[in-house]
C-alpha positions in Angstrom: 44.5 82.3 51.3 45.1 85.5 49.7 48.5 87.0 48.7 48.9 90.7 48.7 52.2 91.7 46.8 53.1 95.4 47.7 55.7 96.9 45.3 57.4 100.4 44.8 56.1 102.0 41.7 59.5 102.9 40.2 58.0 104.2 37.1 55.8 106.7 38.6 55.4 110.1 36.9 56.2 113.3 38.7 53.0 115.0 39.9 54.6 118.2 38.5 54.2 116.7 35.1 50.6 116.0 35.4 48.3 118.2 33.2 46.6 121.1 34.9 48.5 121.1 38.1 51.0 123.3 39.9 54.6 123.9 38.7 57.4 123.6 41.3 60.6 125.5 40.7 63.5 124.6 43.0 66.4 126.7 43.6 68.7 123.8 44.0 70.7 123.0 40.9 70.7 119.2 41.7 66.9 119.0 41.5 65.0 118.2 38.4 62.7 121.2 38.8 65.7 123.6 39.0 65.1 127.4 38.1 67.4 130.3 39.0 66.1 132.3 41.9 67.0 135.5 40.0 64.3 134.5 37.6 61.6 135.1 40.2 63.6 137.5 42.6 65.7 139.9 40.6 67.3 142.3 43.2 65.9 140.0 46.1 62.3 141.1 45.5 59.7 139.2 43.6 58.7 140.2 40.0 55.4 142.1 39.6 53.9 139.0 37.9 55.0 136.8 40.8 53.8 139.3 43.5 50.5 139.5 42.1 50.0 135.7 42.1 51.7 135.5 45.6 48.9 137.9 46.9 46.0 135.8 45.6 47.3 132.4 46.2 48.4 131.3 42.6 51.9 131.1 43.8 53.7 130.3 47.1 57.3 130.7 48.4 58.6 127.2 49.3 60.7 125.8 52.2 62.6 122.7 51.9 63.8 120.3 54.6 66.0 117.3 54.3 67.3 114.8 56.9 67.0 111.6 55.3 63.6 112.1 53.5 63.0 115.4 52.1 59.8 117.6 52.7 58.6 120.5 50.6 56.0 122.9 52.3 54.8 126.4 51.9 57.1 129.0 53.6 56.6 128.8 57.2 54.4 125.9 57.5 56.8 122.8 57.4 59.6 121.6 59.6 61.7 124.3 61.1 65.3 123.2 61.7 68.4 125.5 61.6 70.6 122.9 60.1 68.3 120.8 57.7 66.0 123.5 56.4 66.2 125.8 53.5 63.9 128.9 54.3 63.5 129.9 50.8 64.1 126.9 48.4 61.8 127.7 45.5 58.3 128.7 44.4 55.2 126.9 43.4 53.3 128.5 40.7 49.9 127.9 39.2 50.7 128.5 35.5 47.3 127.9 34.0 44.2 130.2 33.9 42.9 131.0 37.5 39.5 129.9 36.2 41.1 126.3 35.9 41.8 126.0 39.4 38.8 124.6 41.4 39.8 126.6 44.7 38.8 130.2 44.5 39.8 131.6 47.9 43.3 132.2 49.1 42.9 129.5 52.0 41.6 127.0 49.6 44.3 127.6 47.1 46.8 127.2 50.1 45.3 123.9 50.9 45.3 122.7 47.3 49.1 123.7 47.2 49.7 121.8 50.5 47.9 118.5 49.0 50.2 119.0 45.8 53.3 119.3 47.9 52.3 116.3 50.0 52.0 114.2 46.8 55.2 115.7 45.2 57.1 115.0 48.5 56.0 111.4 48.4 57.2 111.1 44.8 60.4 112.7 45.6 61.1 110.2 48.5 60.1 107.1 46.3 56.9 106.7 48.3 54.7 105.7 45.4 53.3 102.1 45.5 51.4 99.3 43.7 49.6 96.2 44.7 48.8 93.0 43.3 46.2 90.5 45.0 46.1 86.8 44.1 44.3 83.9 45.7 45.7 80.3 46.3 43.0 77.8 45.3 43.0 74.2 45.9 41.7 72.2 43.0 39.7 69.0 43.2 42.9 66.9 42.3 44.6 68.3 45.4 46.9 70.8 43.4 46.8 74.3 44.2 46.9 77.2 41.8 47.3 81.0 42.1 44.7 83.1 40.5 45.2 86.9 39.9 42.4 89.0 41.4 43.4 92.8 41.2 46.3 95.0 40.8 47.0 98.6 40.4 49.9 101.0 40.6 50.5 104.8 41.2 49.4 105.3 44.8 51.5 108.1 46.4 52.3 107.9 50.1 49.3 110.3 50.9 46.9 107.8 49.2 47.7 104.7 51.1 44.2 104.6 52.9 42.5 104.6 49.5 44.7 101.9 48.2 44.2 99.9 51.4 40.4 100.2 50.7 40.9 98.8 47.3 42.8 95.8 48.6 40.2 95.3 51.3 37.5 94.9 48.5 39.8 92.4 46.6 40.5 90.2 49.7 36.8 90.3 50.6 37.0 89.6 54.2 39.7 86.8 54.1 42.1 87.4 56.9 44.5 84.7 56.0 46.9 87.0 54.2 50.5 86.7 53.2 52.4 89.8 52.3 54.9 89.7 49.5 57.1 92.0 47.5 59.6 94.7 48.1 57.2 96.9 50.2 55.8 94.2 52.0 56.7 95.8 55.4 53.9 98.2 54.7 51.2 95.3 54.8 50.7 95.6 58.6 49.9 99.4 58.5 47.3 99.1 55.9 44.8 97.7 58.6 43.2 95.4 56.2 41.2 93.6 58.9 39.0 96.7 59.1 36.7 95.3 56.3 35.8 96.9 53.1 
């Protein structure tokens, strides 16, 4: 029998702190990434530098939705709710050299920003996971022992299919599985019976 322990990764680093990635500036004073909107929109209009970045997809105006879990999205692309939505809630800026971004077209940069926002939203909602796989083995003397097979952490909510594929490799086709851990309710959604 395999034991799959699913846990929340409480120590996960913010995706905004990764090297060579987008920087999210929230206009909400309660957020870790707070920056005053006047810094970017003095007199209600974007600064010249920000306007240039907005035009080529190196910056995006952000909307924010919160009704339980939060949701960051590019302006006009996420949930639209008159009560739970902030239309202009921040900006997302590529603060590195444009050549350091793999995406070159506006559409590709928008897609890259959306992927970052999905990861950032998962982190902000505490949807970062880890797993450990162990095996219960019966010894010749009749006693059992538990052997550790694999473990890894740092899987954001939008990476769960990849995490599931690694767990499938570790369980090696064994479908006698016991889920444990604080995130064990996630187990049935991982479709481990699909095979490696």
